[in-house]
N, C-alpha and C positions, 0 to 999 in steps of 0.2 A: 557312648554310654547308652545302655539300654534301660529304659524306664518301664518297669512292670505296670500292668493295669492297676488302677486303684480299685479297692473293694467296692462293689456296687456301681462302678462306672462302666461305660461302654467299653468293650474290649478292643483296643487298638494298640499294637505294639510299635513303638517308634524308637529306632536306634538313631542317636544323635552323635555325630563325629564333629568335634571342633578342631579344625586344622589351623585356626587362628584364635587368639584370645578373644573371648566374647563374654561380656559381663552379665549374661542372662542365664539363669538356671535352666538346664534341660527340662526339668519338670514343668516350668512355666510354659515353654513352647509346646511340650507334649499336651498339656491340659487344653490349650487352644485347639489343637487338632482333634482331641477326643471329643470336645464339645461340638466341633464341626461335624465329626463323624456320626454323632448322635442325632443330627437333624434327619427327619424321616426320608427326605429325598436323597440325601447323601448316603444314609444307611442302606437304602434300597440298592445302591450300586456296589456295596462292599461284599467281598467274598467272606466266607467263614474264617474266623481268626485272622483278620487283616493285619498286615505289618508293612512298614516302609522304613527307609533310611534317609536321613537328612545329613548332608555334609555342609557345614558352614565354613567357608573358605574365603579366598581373596579374588580380586578382579582378574588376576593373571590366569588362575585356573578356570574361572567362568569363561574367559575369552577363549582359552584353549578348547574347552568342552564345546562351546558354541561353534567354534571353527571346525573342529574335528567331527562333530556329530550332526550339526545342522547347517554347515557351510556358511556361517556368518562370522566374519573375522572382526568381532567386536565384543567387548565385555558387556555383560548384562547383569541383572540383579538376581534372577531365579531361573533355573532350568529344571524341567521335569523329564524323567526318563522312565516311562511306563514299562512294567515287566512284560515279558512275553506271556503268551497264553498258558503255557505249562506252569510257570511260576505263579501266575494269577490264580490258577486253580488251587495251588497250594497256599494261597492267601497273601503272597508277596505282591504288593502293589507296584513297587518300583523305587526309584531314587530321586531325591531332590538335591540340587546344589544351590546354595544361596551365598551371595557375595556379601560378607560383613561390611567391607568398605562402602558398597552400594547402599546397604541398610543405613549406615551412618550419614552418608550424603543425602539420601532421600528423606530421612527423618528430619534433617536440618532444613531441607528445601520446603517441606510441608509443615514444619513447626510442630511435630509431634515426637514423642520419645522413640528411641531405637527399638524398644520392645514392641511398640505398636506397629512399626514398619515391618519388623521381623515376623510378627504374627500375621500381618496382611500377606506378606510374600509366601509364608508357609501355607496358608489357606489357598492362595492362588495356585501354587504348585500342586498341592494335594488335589484340588479340583481337576487339574489337568490330568493327574494320574488316573482319575476316575472317569475321564472321557469328556469333561467340559472343555469347550474351546471358545475363543473369541475371534475367530477368523472372519465372521460376518456379523452384521448388526444383531440379528436374532440371537445368535450364540453369545455374543458379547453382553446383550441385555440379560439373558438368563444367567450367565456366569456372574455378572455384577450383582444380580438379585440374590443369588445363593451366597456369594461372598459377603454381602451386607448382612444377611441373616446369620451367617456364621460369626461374623465380627460381633454382632449384638449379643449372640449367645455367650460370648466371652467378655462382654462388657468392654469391648475395645472401641474407642472413639477415634476415628481418623480425621484428618483435615478434610473439610468438605470438597476441596478440589482434587483430593487424592484418588478417589474412586470415580473414574470416568469410563465410559463405554470403551471396551477394548484395551483398557490400561494403556492409554496413549503415552504414558511416561516411559520408563525403562523396562517395565515388566515384560518378560518374554516367557514362553513356555515350551 
């Protein structure tokens, strides 16, 4: 489903494909990313007319994608596939794949609602599309700081233990 930009809102086009049933409206997820995109340090990295695709799917597909593209034969919660330079110049940032079963498990583990976990994972993947990474301590600290700011912009409160340097839980990018 493609959600058009809201009048007066930061322009970010998000196509959401639900490959599995998800009880969260695409507009809710889109609004989280639009708020994140409107943060000055995020907006500075965006091309003109930015757009991306999010596929919400299952563990089996995340495991296949993780194995086929990253060489890790394990399921994960979110994967980011940045667009190539030509697509980026046209505004296409890339694709995110999010495992709905992982969202449900992790929201239960951290005792916050699934929409909170989904928002966190979407922001995490979105930041990866824009070049943030958590491979080292400095990158992890910066990515965590921007993630926290983006979560606050959407009034999303996560469990205190959920946001740790480098996303030591299941988050992958």
